[in-house]
Backbone as CSV, one residue per row, in Angstrom:
resi,resn,N_x,N_y,N_z,CA_x,CA_y,CA_z,C_x,C_y,C_z
1,MET,2.878,13.149,13.786,2.737,11.717,13.697,3.226,11.249,12.328
2,ASN,3.933,10.142,12.318,4.487,9.595,11.071,3.395,8.892,10.269
3,PRO,3.408,9.080,8.953,2.427,8.377,8.130,2.738,6.877,8.080
4,THR,1.697,6.089,7.958,1.871,4.646,7.816,2.415,4.345,6.417
5,PRO,2.927,3.149,6.201,3.390,2.804,4.854,2.288,2.964,3.797
6,LEU,1.070,2.584,4.123,-0.014,2.751,3.156,-0.271,4.229,2.886
7,GLU,-0.243,5.051,3.912,-0.428,6.490,3.713,0.677,7.073,2.841
8,ARG,1.907,6.591,3.012,3.006,7.051,2.157,2.801,6.602,0.713
9,ALA,2.268,5.395,0.522,1.984,4.919,-0.835,0.891,5.773,-1.476
10,ILE,-0.112,6.133,-0.694,-1.184,6.991,-1.194,-0.615,8.347,-1.594
11,LEU,0.244,8.898,-0.765,0.871,10.185,-1.093,1.735,10.074,-2.341
12,ALA,2.466,8.970,-2.484,3.325,8.786,-3.651,2.500,8.671,-4.932
13,ALA,1.303,8.105,-4.824,0.425,7.980,-5.990,-0.359,9.264,-6.239
14,SER,-0.322,10.170,-5.300,-0.968,11.486,-5.287,-2.314,11.491,-4.584
15,SER,-2.991,10.340,-4.508,-4.253,10.270,-3.755,-4.683,8.814,-3.645
16,GLY,-5.640,8.583,-2.751,-6.198,7.244,-2.636,-6.897,6.825,-3.908
17,LYS,-7.555,7.766,-4.548,-8.247,7.480,-5.803,-7.243,7.080,-6.882
18,ALA,-6.121,7.798,-6.961,-5.099,7.481,-7.955,-4.495,6.102,-7.698
19,LEU,-4.228,5.791,-6.435,-3.686,4.470,-6.114,-4.695,3.392,-6.478
20,ALA,-5.958,3.641,-6.196,-7.004,2.682,-6.551,-7.039,2.437,-8.054
21,GLN,-6.919,3.493,-8.842,-6.927,3.348,-10.299,-5.735,2.532,-10.779
22,ILE,-4.571,2.792,-10.202,-3.365,2.040,-10.569,-3.571,0.548,-10.314
23,LEU,-4.223,0.232,-9.202,-4.386,-1.156,-8.783,-5.642,-1.822,-9.339
24,GLY,-6.524,-1.034,-9.923,-7.758,-1.598,-10.457,-8.773,-1.959,-9.387
25,VAL,-8.779,-1.185,-8.307,-9.742,-1.384,-7.226,-10.501,-0.078,-6.995
26,THR,-11.468,-0.123,-6.130,-12.222,1.088,-5.817,-11.485,1.920,-4.767
27,PRO,-11.713,3.213,-4.761,-11.140,4.040,-3.693,-11.592,3.576,-2.309
28,MET,-12.789,3.049,-2.210,-13.284,2.539,-0.930,-12.442,1.359,-0.444
29,ALA,-11.977,0.539,-1.375,-11.118,-0.591,-0.997,-9.827,-0.083,-0.372
30,VAL,-9.223,0.932,-0.977,-7.983,1.503,-0.439,-8.251,2.071,0.952
31,SER,-9.363,2.742,1.114,-9.724,3.283,2.419,-9.888,2.161,3.449
32,TYR,-10.495,1.078,3.056,-10.699,-0.074,3.933,-9.369,-0.655,4.399
33,TRP,-8.361,-0.638,3.524,-7.053,-1.183,3.874,-6.401,-0.423,5.013
34,LYS,-6.779,0.835,5.209,-6.216,1.614,6.317,-6.566,0.969,7.647
35,VAL,-7.697,0.307,7.702,-8.156,-0.343,8.925,-7.730,-1.805,8.975
36,ARG,-7.902,-2.514,7.858,-7.700,-3.961,7.830,-6.337,-4.405,7.326
37,GLY,-5.565,-3.507,6.721,-4.277,-3.876,6.161,-4.370,-4.168,4.674
38,VAL,-3.241,-4.110,4.019,-3.170,-4.305,2.574,-3.247,-5.801,2.271
39,PRO,-4.171,-6.221,1.384,-4.218,-7.631,1.000,-2.921,-8.052,0.305
40,ALA,-2.535,-9.286,0.526,-1.266,-9.801,0.003,-1.128,-9.595,-1.497
41,ARG,-2.203,-9.782,-2.242,-2.107,-9.697,-3.706,-1.821,-8.289,-4.217
42,HIS,-1.973,-7.287,-3.359,-1.739,-5.910,-3.791,-0.390,-5.341,-3.332
43,VAL,0.321,-6.067,-2.505,1.576,-5.560,-1.943,2.618,-5.278,-3.027
44,LEU,2.881,-6.241,-3.887,3.914,-6.052,-4.907,3.536,-4.981,-5.930
45,PRO,2.280,-4.925,-6.394,1.920,-3.816,-7.288,2.044,-2.440,-6.628
46,ILE,1.735,-2.349,-5.345,1.896,-1.069,-4.643,3.373,-0.705,-4.572
47,GLU,4.210,-1.686,-4.246,5.650,-1.435,-4.184,6.172,-0.943,-5.538
48,LYS,5.745,-1.589,-6.606,6.200,-1.218,-7.952,5.737,0.193,-8.327
49,ALA,4.508,0.520,-7.980,3.932,1.809,-8.373,4.409,2.976,-7.516
50,THR,4.722,2.719,-6.249,4.994,3.828,-5.330,6.383,3.818,-4.711
51,GLY,7.050,2.676,-4.741,8.362,2.587,-4.111,8.326,2.287,-2.624
52,VAL,7.140,2.163,-2.050,7.032,1.780,-0.643,7.285,0.277,-0.580
53,SER,8.248,-0.129,0.228,8.699,-1.524,0.197,7.650,-2.506,0.700
54,ARG,7.752,-3.707,0.154,6.860,-4.795,0.563,7.004,-5.093,2.047
55,HIS,8.215,-4.976,2.567,8.428,-5.222,3.995,7.659,-4.214,4.841
56,GLU,7.667,-2.962,4.428,6.941,-1.947,5.192,5.435,-2.170,5.132
57,LEU,4.950,-2.572,3.967,3.510,-2.771,3.798,3.011,-4.016,4.527
58,ARG,3.766,-5.096,4.451,3.347,-6.366,5.076,4.557,-7.100,5.641
59,PRO,5.095,-6.637,6.770,6.269,-7.311,7.346,5.986,-8.755,7.757
60,ASP,4.715,-9.093,7.937,4.374,-10.476,8.270,4.617,-11.415,7.086
61,LEU,4.481,-10.904,5.885,4.704,-11.724,4.677,6.113,-11.565,4.120
62,TYR,6.701,-10.386,4.315,8.012,-10.063,3.741,8.960,-9.560,4.829
63,PRO,9.440,-10.465,5.695,10.361,-10.039,6.757,11.707,-9.629,6.177
64,LEU,12.412,-8.817,6.917,13.764,-8.434,6.505,14.668,-9.647,6.611
65,VAL,15.490,-9.835,5.600,16.431,-10.952,5.594,17.778,-10.413,6.049
66,ALA,18.354,-11.050,7.045,19.632,-10.580,7.601,20.798,-11.021,6.761
């Protein structure tokens, strides 16, 4: 099974705890995002820290431009 964009961001940061530290949130918050989705305010910092694109994380907010 393919990892979700958030799972790839977690792997790129080395762990959920590491991603949480980068973003200034709790590890529980990152875990919660697996179910509820990444909040809009965290999309760009995740992209900057991990290289996972904003479109992959939240295609509803950042659609591909043709």
